[in-house]
C-alpha positions as CSV (number, residue, x, y, z in Angstrom):
1,X,72.7,116.6,110.8
2,X,75.6,114.4,111.9
3,X,78.0,113.6,109.0
4,X,78.7,109.9,108.4
5,X,82.0,108.7,106.7
6,X,81.6,107.2,103.2
7,X,81.8,103.5,103.0
8,X,84.9,102.7,101.0
9,X,85.2,99.0,100.4
10,X,86.2,98.5,96.7
11,X,84.9,102.0,95.7
12,X,87.5,104.1,93.9
13,X,89.1,107.5,94.3
14,X,88.7,109.5,91.2
15,X,91.6,111.8,90.0
16,X,90.6,114.3,87.4
17,X,93.7,115.2,85.4
18,X,96.5,112.8,84.3
19,X,99.2,115.4,84.2
20,X,102.6,115.6,86.0
21,X,100.9,116.0,89.4
22,X,97.6,114.1,88.8
23,X,99.4,110.9,88.0
24,X,101.6,111.1,91.2
25,X,98.4,111.8,93.3
26,X,96.9,108.6,91.7
27,X,100.1,106.7,92.5
28,X,100.2,107.8,96.1
29,X,96.6,106.3,96.6
30,X,97.4,103.1,94.6
31,X,100.5,102.6,96.6
32,X,98.4,103.1,99.8
33,X,96.1,100.3,98.7
34,X,93.2,102.2,97.3
35,X,91.5,101.6,94.0
36,X,91.9,104.6,91.5
37,X,90.2,105.9,88.3
38,X,92.0,108.6,86.5
39,X,90.1,110.9,84.1
40,X,91.7,112.8,81.3
41,X,90.4,113.5,77.7
42,X,93.8,113.0,76.2
43,X,94.7,109.4,75.2
44,X,98.4,110.1,75.5
45,X,97.9,111.6,78.9
46,X,95.9,108.5,80.0
47,X,98.5,106.1,78.6
48,X,101.4,108.1,80.2
49,X,99.6,108.1,83.6
50,X,99.2,104.3,83.6
51,X,102.7,103.7,82.5
52,X,103.9,106.0,85.2
53,X,101.9,104.1,87.8
54,X,103.1,100.8,86.4
55,X,106.7,101.9,86.8
56,X,106.5,103.8,90.2
57,X,104.0,102.2,92.4
58,X,106.6,100.0,94.1
59,X,109.0,102.9,94.6
60,X,106.1,105.1,96.0
61,X,105.1,102.4,98.5
62,X,108.9,101.8,99.6
63,X,109.5,105.6,100.0
64,X,106.2,106.6,101.6
65,X,105.5,103.6,103.7
66,X,108.8,101.8,104.3
67,X,107.7,99.9,107.3
68,X,104.3,98.6,106.0
69,X,103.5,96.0,103.4
70,X,100.5,97.3,101.5
71,X,99.0,95.5,98.6
72,X,98.6,98.1,95.8
73,X,95.1,99.1,94.7
74,X,93.8,98.7,91.2
75,X,93.9,101.6,88.7
76,X,92.6,102.5,85.3
77,X,92.2,105.6,83.1
78,X,89.1,106.7,81.4
79,X,88.1,109.5,79.0
80,X,84.7,110.7,80.4
81,X,83.8,112.0,83.8
82,X,80.8,109.8,84.2
83,X,82.8,106.6,84.2
84,X,85.5,108.2,86.4
85,X,83.1,109.2,89.3
86,X,80.7,106.4,89.2
87,X,80.7,105.0,92.8
88,X,83.7,107.2,93.8
89,X,83.9,108.1,97.5
90,X,86.5,110.7,96.9
91,X,87.3,112.9,93.9
92,X,90.6,115.0,93.7
93,X,90.5,117.6,90.8
94,X,93.9,118.4,89.4
95,X,92.8,120.3,86.3
96,X,94.5,123.5,84.9
97,X,94.5,126.5,87.3
98,X,91.6,128.4,85.8
99,X,88.9,129.3,88.2
100,X,86.0,129.1,85.7
101,X,87.1,125.6,84.7
102,X,87.2,124.5,88.3
103,X,83.7,126.0,89.0
104,X,82.3,124.2,85.9
105,X,84.1,120.9,87.1
106,X,82.6,121.1,90.6
107,X,79.1,121.9,89.2
108,X,79.4,118.7,86.9
109,X,80.6,116.6,89.9
110,X,77.7,117.8,91.9
111,X,75.2,116.3,89.3
112,X,77.1,113.1,88.6
113,X,79.0,111.9,91.8
114,X,77.5,109.8,94.5
115,X,75.8,111.9,97.3
116,X,78.3,110.9,99.9
117,X,81.3,111.6,97.7
118,X,83.9,114.1,99.0
119,X,85.3,116.8,96.6
120,X,88.9,117.8,97.0
121,X,90.6,120.5,95.0
122,X,94.4,120.3,94.4
123,X,94.6,123.9,93.5
124,X,97.5,125.9,95.0
125,X,96.0,129.3,94.0
126,X,92.2,129.2,94.7
127,X,90.3,128.3,97.8
128,X,87.7,125.6,97.3
129,X,85.1,128.1,98.6
130,X,85.5,130.1,95.3
131,X,84.7,127.0,93.2
132,X,81.2,126.3,94.5
133,X,79.0,128.6,92.4
134,X,77.4,125.7,90.6
135,X,77.3,123.4,93.5
136,X,73.6,123.6,94.4
137,X,73.2,120.8,96.9
138,X,73.6,122.1,100.5
139,X,74.6,118.5,101.6
140,X,77.3,118.4,98.9
141,X,78.7,121.9,99.9
142,X,79.6,120.4,103.2
143,X,81.9,117.9,101.4
144,X,84.1,120.3,99.5
145,X,87.5,121.2,100.6
146,X,91.2,121.7,99.4
147,X,93.6,118.8,99.3
148,X,96.8,120.3,98.0
149,X,99.7,117.9,97.1
150,X,103.2,119.2,96.3
151,X,105.3,116.7,94.4
152,X,105.2,113.2,95.8
153,X,107.1,111.0,96.6
154,X,110.0,113.4,96.8
155,X,108.0,116.0,98.7
156,X,105.3,114.2,100.6
157,X,103.4,117.1,102.2
158,X,99.7,117.6,101.7
159,X,97.8,120.6,103.0
160,X,94.0,120.3,103.8
161,X,91.8,123.3,104.1
162,X,88.1,123.8,104.7
163,X,85.9,125.8,102.2
164,X,84.1,127.7,104.8
165,X,81.2,125.3,104.8
166,X,83.1,122.0,105.2
167,X,81.5,119.6,107.6
168,X,83.4,119.1,110.8
169,X,85.1,115.7,110.6
170,X,85.8,115.6,106.8
171,X,89.3,117.0,107.1
172,X,90.1,114.7,110.1
173,X,88.9,111.8,108.1
174,X,91.1,112.7,105.0
175,X,94.0,113.3,107.2
176,X,93.8,109.7,108.4
177,X,93.5,108.4,104.9
178,X,96.5,110.4,103.7
179,X,98.7,109.7,106.6
180,X,97.8,105.9,106.1
181,X,99.3,106.5,102.6
182,X,102.5,107.8,104.1
183,X,101.9,111.5,103.5
184,X,102.8,114.4,105.8
185,X,99.5,116.2,106.4
186,X,99.1,119.9,107.6
187,X,95.6,121.3,108.3
188,X,94.8,125.0,107.8
189,X,92.5,125.9,110.6
190,X,90.9,128.7,108.5
191,X,90.3,129.6,104.8
192,X,93.6,131.1,103.6
193,X,94.7,131.8,100.1
194,X,98.0,130.1,99.8
195,X,97.3,127.7,102.6
196,X,100.1,127.6,105.0
197,X,103.4,126.9,103.2
198,X,102.6,128.9,100.0
199,X,101.8,131.9,102.1
200,X,105.4,131.6,103.7
201,X,106.9,131.1,100.3
202,X,104.9,134.0,98.8
203,X,106.2,136.3,101.4
204,X,109.8,135.2,100.7
205,X,109.3,135.8,96.9
206,X,107.7,139.2,97.7
207,X,110.6,140.4,99.7
208,X,113.2,139.1,97.4
209,X,111.5,140.9,94.4
210,X,111.5,144.1,96.5
211,X,115.2,143.7,97.3
212,X,115.9,143.3,93.5
213,X,113.7,146.1,92.6
214,X,115.3,148.4,95.0
215,X,118.8,147.4,93.7
216,X,120.0,146.2,97.1
217,X,121.4,142.9,95.8
218,X,121.2,140.5,92.9
219,X,119.8,137.0,92.4
220,X,123.1,135.1,92.7
221,X,124.1,136.8,95.9
222,X,120.6,136.2,97.4
223,X,120.7,132.5,96.6
224,X,124.3,132.2,98.0
225,X,123.2,133.7,101.2
226,X,120.2,131.5,101.4
227,X,122.1,128.3,100.6
228,X,124.7,129.0,103.4
229,X,122.2,130.3,106.0
230,X,119.7,127.4,105.6
231,X,121.8,124.7,104.1
232,X,119.0,124.4,101.6
233,X,118.8,122.3,98.4
234,X,116.3,124.8,96.9
235,X,117.4,128.4,96.1
236,X,114.7,130.9,95.9
237,X,115.8,132.9,92.8
238,X,116.7,129.7,90.9
239,X,113.4,128.2,91.7
240,X,111.5,131.4,90.5
241,X,113.4,131.1,87.2
242,X,112.5,127.4,87.0
243,X,108.8,127.9,87.7
244,X,108.7,130.8,85.3
245,X,108.5,134.5,86.2
246,X,105.2,134.8,84.4
247,X,103.7,132.2,86.6
248,X,105.4,133.8,89.7
249,X,103.6,137.1,88.8
250,X,100.2,135.4,88.2
251,X,100.2,133.8,91.6
252,X,101.2,137.0,93.3
253,X,98.4,138.8,91.4
254,X,96.0,136.7,93.6
255,X,97.4,138.0,96.8
256,X,97.5,141.5,95.5
257,X,93.9,141.4,94.5
258,X,92.6,139.7,97.8
259,X,94.7,141.9,100.2
260,X,94.9,145.2,98.3
261,X,98.7,145.0,98.2
262,X,100.9,147.2,96.2
263,X,102.6,145.6,93.2
264,X,104.9,148.4,92.4
265,X,108.0,146.7,93.6
266,X,107.0,143.2,92.9
267,X,104.8,142.2,89.9
268,X,104.8,145.7,88.2
269,X,108.6,145.8,88.4
270,X,108.8,142.1,87.3
271,X,106.6,142.7,84.2
272,X,108.3,145.9,83.3
273,X,111.9,144.6,83.6
274,X,111.6,140.9,82.7
275,X,108.3,139.5,81.5
276,X,107.6,142.2,78.9
277,X,111.0,141.8,77.4
278,X,110.6,137.9,77.2
279,X,112.8,137.2,80.2
280,X,110.8,134.4,81.7
281,X,113.5,132.2,83.3
282,X,114.5,128.8,82.4
283,X,111.9,128.4,79.6
284,X,113.2,131.5,77.8
285,X,116.4,131.9,75.9
286,X,116.7,135.4,77.3
287,X,117.1,134.2,80.9
288,X,115.2,135.6,83.9
289,X,116.5,136.7,87.3
290,X,119.7,135.0,86.3
291,X,121.2,135.9,82.8
292,X,121.1,133.5,80.0
293,X,123.9,131.0,80.2
294,X,126.1,132.8,77.5
295,X,126.1,135.9,79.8
296,X,126.1,134.3,83.3
297,X,129.8,135.1,84.0
298,X,131.6,138.4,83.2
299,X,134.7,137.8,81.0
300,X,138.0,139.1,82.4
301,X,140.3,141.5,80.7
302,X,143.2,139.1,80.8
303,X,141.4,136.8,78.2
304,X,140.3,137.8,74.6
305,X,136.6,137.4,74.0
306,X,135.5,133.8,72.8
307,X,138.6,132.0,74.1
308,X,137.8,128.8,76.1
309,X,139.0,130.6,79.3
310,X,137.0,133.8,78.7
311,X,133.8,132.1,77.8
312,X,131.5,131.8,80.9
313,X,131.1,128.3,82.4
314,X,127.7,126.7,81.9
315,X,125.6,125.3,84.7
316,X,127.0,121.9,85.5
317,X,125.4,118.7,86.9
318,X,127.7,116.5,88.9
319,X,127.6,113.2,90.6
320,X,129.5,112.6,93.9
321,X,129.9,108.8,94.1
322,X,130.2,109.1,97.9
323,X,133.6,107.6,98.5
324,X,135.4,111.0,99.5
325,X,136.4,112.5,102.8
326,X,133.0,114.1,103.0
327,X,131.5,110.8,104.1
328,X,130.8,111.0,107.9
329,X,132.1,107.5,108.2
330,X,133.0,104.5,106.1
331,X,129.8,102.8,107.0
332,X,128.0,105.8,105.4
333,X,129.7,105.5,102.1
334,X,127.0,103.2,100.4
335,X,124.3,106.1,100.9
336,X,126.6,109.2,100.6
337,X,126.1,109.6,97.0
338,X,124.6,112.9,95.6
339,X,123.3,114.6,92.5
340,X,124.6,118.2,92.5
341,X,124.1,121.4,90.5
342,X,127.2,123.7,90.3
343,X,125.9,127.2,89.4
344,X,127.8,129.1,86.7
345,X,128.7,132.1,88.9
346,X,132.4,132.4,90.2
347,X,133.2,130.7,93.6
348,X,129.9,128.9,93.7
349,X,129.5,125.7,95.6
350,X,127.4,122.7,94.5
351,X,123.7,122.6,95.4
352,X,122.4,119.1,96.3
353,X,119.5,118.0,94.2
354,X,119.2,114.4,95.4
355,X,121.1,112.9,98.2
356,X,121.3,109.4,99.9
357,X,122.3,107.8,96.5
358,X,124.2,104.3,96.4
359,X,127.3,105.1,94.4
360,X,126.0,107.2,91.4
361,X,128.2,107.1,88.3
362,X,126.6,108.0,84.9
363,X,124.5,111.1,84.1
364,X,122.5,112.3,81.2
365,X,120.1,115.2,80.5
366,X,117.0,115.2,78.4
367,X,116.1,118.7,77.4
368,X,113.0,117.7,75.7
369,X,111.7,115.8,78.8
370,X,113.3,118.2,81.3
371,X,114.6,115.1,83.1
372,X,118.0,114.1,84.6
373,X,118.9,110.4,84.3
374,X,121.6,108.8,86.4
375,X,123.0,105.3,87.2
376,X,123.7,104.0,90.7
377,X,126.3,101.2,91.0
378,X,124.6,100.2,94.3
379,X,126.0,99.4,97.8
380,X,127.9,96.2,96.8
381,X,129.7,96.1,93.4
382,X,129.9,92.3,93.6
383,X,126.1,92.0,93.7
384,X,123.5,92.8,91.0
385,X,122.0,95.8,93.0
386,X,122.5,98.6,90.4
387,X,119.8,101.0,89.5
388,X,118.7,103.6,86.8
389,X,116.8,106.6,88.0
390,X,115.6,109.9,86.8
391,X,114.3,113.2,88.4
392,X,113.2,116.7,87.4
393,X,115.6,119.5,86.8
394,X,115.2,120.5,90.5
395,X,115.7,117.0,91.8
396,X,112.0,116.3,92.5
397,X,109.9,113.6,91.1
398,X,112.4,110.8,91.6
399,X,111.6,107.9,89.4
400,X,113.2,104.4,89.0
401,X,113.5,103.0,85.6
402,X,115.5,99.8,86.6
403,X,115.2,98.9,90.2
404,X,117.7,96.9,92.4
405,X,116.1,93.6,91.5
406,X,119.1,91.8,90.0
407,X,118.7,93.1,86.5
408,X,122.0,95.1,86.4
409,X,125.1,95.1,88.5
410,X,127.2,98.3,88.4
411,X,125.8,100.6,85.6
412,X,128.3,103.2,84.5
413,X,128.4,106.0,81.9
414,X,125.0,106.9,80.5
415,X,124.1,108.5,77.2
416,X,120.5,109.9,76.3
417,X,119.6,110.1,72.6
418,X,117.0,112.8,71.9
419,X,116.3,111.5,68.6
420,X,115.0,108.2,69.8
421,X,114.2,109.1,73.4
422,X,116.5,106.1,74.5
423,X,119.3,105.7,77.0
424,X,122.5,103.7,76.5
425,X,124.8,102.6,79.4
426,X,127.5,100.1,80.4
427,X,127.3,97.6,83.2
428,X,130.9,97.2,84.4
429,X,130.7,94.0,86.5
430,X,127.8,92.8,84.3
431,X,130.2,93.0,81.3
432,X,127.4,94.3,79.1
433,X,125.9,97.3,77.2
434,X,122.2,98.1,77.7
435,X,119.5,100.2,75.9
436,X,116.2,101.3,77.5
437,X,113.4,103.9,76.6
438,X,113.2,107.0,78.7
439,X,109.9,105.7,80.3
440,X,111.6,102.6,81.5
441,X,110.2,100.2,78.8
442,X,112.1,98.3,76.1
443,X,115.0,97.3,78.1
444,X,117.4,95.2,76.1
445,X,121.1,94.0,76.1
446,X,123.1,95.0,73.0
447,X,126.4,93.4,74.1
448,X,127.3,90.7,76.6
449,X,130.9,89.9,77.2
450,X,132.0,86.6,78.7
451,X,134.7,85.8,81.2
452,X,137.9,84.3,79.7
453,X,138.5,80.6,80.2
454,X,139.8,79.8,83.6
455,X,138.8,83.2,85.1
456,X,136.3,82.8,87.9
457,X,133.8,85.6,88.8
458,X,134.0,89.0,87.2
459,X,136.8,89.2,84.6
460,X,138.2,92.8,84.6
461,X,139.2,92.4,80.9
462,X,135.5,92.2,80.0
463,X,134.4,95.2,82.2
464,X,132.5,97.7,80.0
465,X,132.6,101.3,81.4
466,X,132.3,104.3,79.2
467,X,130.0,104.6,76.1
468,X,129.3,107.1,73.3
469,X,126.7,106.9,70.5
470,X,127.2,108.0,67.0
471,X,123.5,108.2,65.9
472,X,124.0,109.4,62.3
473,X,126.7,106.7,61.8
474,X,124.6,104.1,63.6
475,X,127.7,103.2,65.8
476,X,128.4,102.7,69.5
477,X,131.8,103.1,71.2
478,X,132.7,101.7,74.5
479,X,135.7,101.3,76.8
480,X,136.8,98.1,78.5
481,X,139.2,99.3,81.1
482,X,141.1,96.2,82.0
483,X,142.7,95.6,85.3
484,X,143.5,98.6,87.4
485,X,146.8,100.4,86.3
486,X,147.6,97.5,84.0
487,X,147.7,99.2,80.7
488,X,145.4,96.6,79.2
489,X,142.5,99.0,78.4
490,X,140.8,98.9,75.1
491,X,138.3,100.9,73.1
492,X,135.7,99.2,70.7
493,X,133.2,100.1,68.2
494,X,130.1,98.1,67.0
495,X,126.7,98.7,65.2
496,X,124.0,100.7,67.1
497,X,121.7,97.7,66.7
498,X,122.2,93.9,66.9
499,X,123.0,92.3,63.5
500,X,120.2,90.3,62.2
501,X,120.2,86.6,63.4
502,X,122.9,87.5,66.1
503,X,122.6,87.9,69.9
504,X,124.3,90.2,72.4
505,X,126.7,87.3,73.2
506,X,127.4,86.3,69.7
507,X,127.4,89.6,67.7
508,X,130.4,89.6,65.3
509,X,130.6,93.3,64.2
510,X,132.9,94.5,67.0
511,X,136.1,96.5,66.0
512,X,139.0,97.0,68.4
513,X,140.0,100.6,67.7
514,X,142.7,101.0,70.5
515,X,144.4,98.7,72.9
516,X,147.2,98.8,75.5
517,X,145.7,101.9,77.1
518,X,146.4,102.6,80.7
519,X,142.7,102.5,81.9
520,X,140.2,104.2,79.8
521,X,136.9,105.3,81.4
522,X,134.2,107.7,80.0
523,X,133.9,108.7,76.3
524,X,132.4,111.5,74.3
525,X,132.1,112.2,70.5
526,X,132.5,115.9,69.6
527,X,130.3,115.7,66.5
528,X,133.4,116.4,64.3
529,X,134.7,112.9,64.1
530,X,136.9,113.0,67.1
531,X,136.4,110.6,70.2
532,X,137.5,112.0,73.7
533,X,138.1,109.8,76.7
534,X,139.3,110.1,80.3
535,X,142.0,107.6,81.5
536,X,142.3,106.9,85.2
537,X,145.5,104.7,84.7
538,X,149.1,105.1,85.8
539,X,151.2,108.2,84.9
540,X,152.6,109.4,82.6
541,X,150.0,108.3,80.0
542,X,147.2,107.7,82.5
543,X,145.4,110.2,84.7
544,X,144.7,112.0,81.3
545,X,142.3,113.3,78.8
546,X,142.7,111.9,75.3
547,X,141.4,112.1,71.8
548,X,141.7,110.4,68.4
549,X,139.9,110.7,65.0
550,X,137.5,107.9,64.6
551,X,135.2,108.9,61.6
552,X,133.5,105.9,60.4
553,X,134.8,104.6,57.1
554,X,138.2,106.4,57.5
555,X,141.4,105.3,59.2
556,X,141.4,105.7,62.9
557,X,143.8,108.3,63.9
558,X,146.7,108.3,66.6
559,X,146.0,108.7,70.2
560,X,146.7,112.3,71.3
561,X,147.0,113.2,75.1
562,X,145.1,116.6,75.5
563,X,146.0,117.2,79.2
564,X,147.5,115.2,82.0
565,X,148.1,115.0,85.7
566,X,144.4,114.7,86.8
567,X,143.7,112.8,90.0
568,X,142.0,109.7,88.5
569,X,139.7,111.4,86.0
570,X,136.2,109.9,85.4
571,X,133.6,112.1,84.0
572,X,133.7,114.1,80.7
573,X,131.6,116.7,78.8
574,X,133.0,118.2,75.6
575,X,131.9,121.5,74.2
576,X,133.8,121.5,70.9
577,X,132.1,124.7,69.7
578,X,133.6,126.6,72.6
579,X,137.0,124.8,72.4
580,X,136.8,123.3,75.9
581,X,135.9,120.2,78.0
582,X,135.0,119.6,81.6
583,X,136.5,116.7,83.4
584,X,135.6,115.3,87.0
585,X,138.1,113.3,89.1
586,X,138.0,111.0,92.1
587,X,140.3,113.5,93.9
588,X,137.4,115.9,94.3
589,X,138.0,118.3,91.4
590,X,136.0,119.7,88.5
591,X,138.4,120.8,85.7
592,X,138.0,123.1,82.6
593,X,140.4,122.1,79.8
594,X,141.3,124.2,76.7
595,X,141.1,121.6,73.9
596,X,143.7,123.6,71.8
597,X,146.3,124.2,74.4
598,X,145.6,121.6,76.9
599,X,145.6,124.2,79.6
600,X,143.5,123.1,82.5
601,X,142.1,125.0,85.5
602,X,140.1,124.0,88.6
603,X,136.4,125.1,88.4
604,X,135.7,123.6,91.8
605,X,137.4,121.4,94.3
606,X,136.5,120.0,97.7
607,X,136.6,116.6,99.7
608,X,134.1,115.0,97.3
609,X,134.7,112.2,94.8
610,X,133.2,113.0,91.4
611,X,132.1,110.8,88.6
612,X,129.4,111.7,86.0
613,X,129.0,115.3,84.6
614,X,126.9,117.1,82.1
615,X,125.8,120.6,81.3
616,X,122.4,122.1,82.1
617,X,121.4,124.3,79.3
618,X,119.0,127.2,79.8
C-alpha cells in the first residue's frame, strides 16, 4: 500500500517531555512555523518550557533560519497525553532513557494518536525498533522511526533512522520538514545503535578509556593533543567528566551487549577505578578523569603547602572582548569576542566555548543552574545594542535574556545571586544599574544617572561600570569610572532595593565612598568586609588592584593598593579563603595575585584582550 503524507494544516506536533532537550525540540518547530503541544506531568516543567519558548523562539528563528522570515507557530503545554496527541500529525518522545518506559509510551500512543500520525523517538541509546513491543497496528509500525536531536540551536544536527519496518518516504518527508526548520539532517541508511555520530563518539571514548586503563597517557595530555590536532572547542575527557562517568559506562554497556565486546579495559576498568569510588566527574566532589579542583595541580617544592602560590589554580572562565591582535582584521572586531575556559593544568591554553560574540564584558556563574551568564556591549558602544546571554557549562544551549532591541546600551560587570536567582549588572553608556531574574523575567532598573547640565550625549562622569552585591547587608556597590585617565573615578553604595516612593532616577540613598580614583572598573566583595577593585587608570595609582574596608555601619577604610603595573586591568575574582585573586587585563594577560604580599604572576598571556573572569567550581 502506498504511503500518503499526513495533512498538516493547523494540526500540532506533540513533544512528550518538557525537559532540557524537549523544550528545545519544541522551540525548533515553533520557530519553524509549526504548532506544538508539549506534554509533561510536572507543572513546573510545563511552566519552564513555555517560559523558555517565550524567551528563545526569536533567537532560534534567527540562528536556524537567518535568511527566512517565518511566523512562529502556536504552542501550549498540557498534563495528559490524550490532550497532547489529539489531532497530532507527528509525536516526538523525549522521555527518560528507559526502554520499558519508551515501550509503554509507544503502546499508549498507538491507542490514542491519529492513524496517520508519525512516531519519532529522540533516544540516543535505543533503536526505535526495540520500542514497538506494544505497537499492535501494522499500519502504525510503518510510521515509527528515530529522530535524534542533539542540542539546538547551538548544535543543529538531527539524525534520522528507520526502525526496520519504517515506510519508504517517511524519513525523506521528515528530512524536508526539519531542513525547513533550519536543522542539519543526517539519515542513517540502516538500523544502527548509536546512529552515525554517536558511533563515532563511542569509538573515541572506547579508545581513550583503553589508553587510560593501559597507563599510556592521562586525561589532560589526551585533551591537549585533541585540542591542538583538531582545534576543537570540545575536549573528550572533559566532556566525559561533564556528562558523568556513570552515564558514559551505561551507554557503552549497550554497545558491549549488542556486539559482544569486552569491557575489561573500558567500563570494567572505569567502574573499578572511578565509579565504585564515587568519582563520577563534574557532579562529584571527588572528581573524575580529572582530579577534583583542589588536586588538579601538583604543588612545587619551592612553595610551602597552602600558600597562594602553591595552591593549584581553579578552572577559569574568561571573556575576550575581541579588540586584541588576535582579530584577523579591524572589521572583524565586532564579532571577535569569545567565552573561554582556561583549564587548571600548567601551560594550558584557553578552550573556546562560545565564539562570534559582540564585545563581551561581564561574566557570572550559577552553580545551582549550571549556567554561565555574560554581557555583550554590542558592535557599537554609541547605540543601544547590548545583550545579556547565558549558556551551559560546555558553551551549548545559548540563550538570550535581553536581546539587542534597544533595552540596554553597553552592559558591563555582572553578578549572580544564588539566594534570589537574580542577576545585577551596570550599563556604562546607559548610565544605569539593572536587575533581572535568571530566566529573563522581571527586568528592572535600580539606578538611572543623568547627564550633567550642558553635557550632550553620554556623560562619562555618569558611566556605571563595576558592581558588587552585599546580600546580607542589602547593599549594592558600583563604580563610575569618569573620563579616561582623568582621576575622577568614584565608588558608590546604595540599598539593594529602591526606597519606597522613589524611582531609579530620584533615589536618595546613595553614598559616595571614594572619589578622585584614577579609573575604577570591576568590583568584588570578599565576604569579610573588604571591597576589591581593578583600576585601569594612569600610573602610578592606576593599572592596579586595590582594596578598602567597607563594612556597613562602620567607618570606611583607607584605599590600599594591593598590586600595580598591570596592563589596563578589568576583570577580577577574589578567593579570600586561599589568599589570592585573579585579574585580567586588556593587554592579554591573566594574573594571579597574592593578597598578602601583592606578588603577582602570569597564569596565561597571549594576543587576546581580556575582560570578565570567574572560577568554574567542580
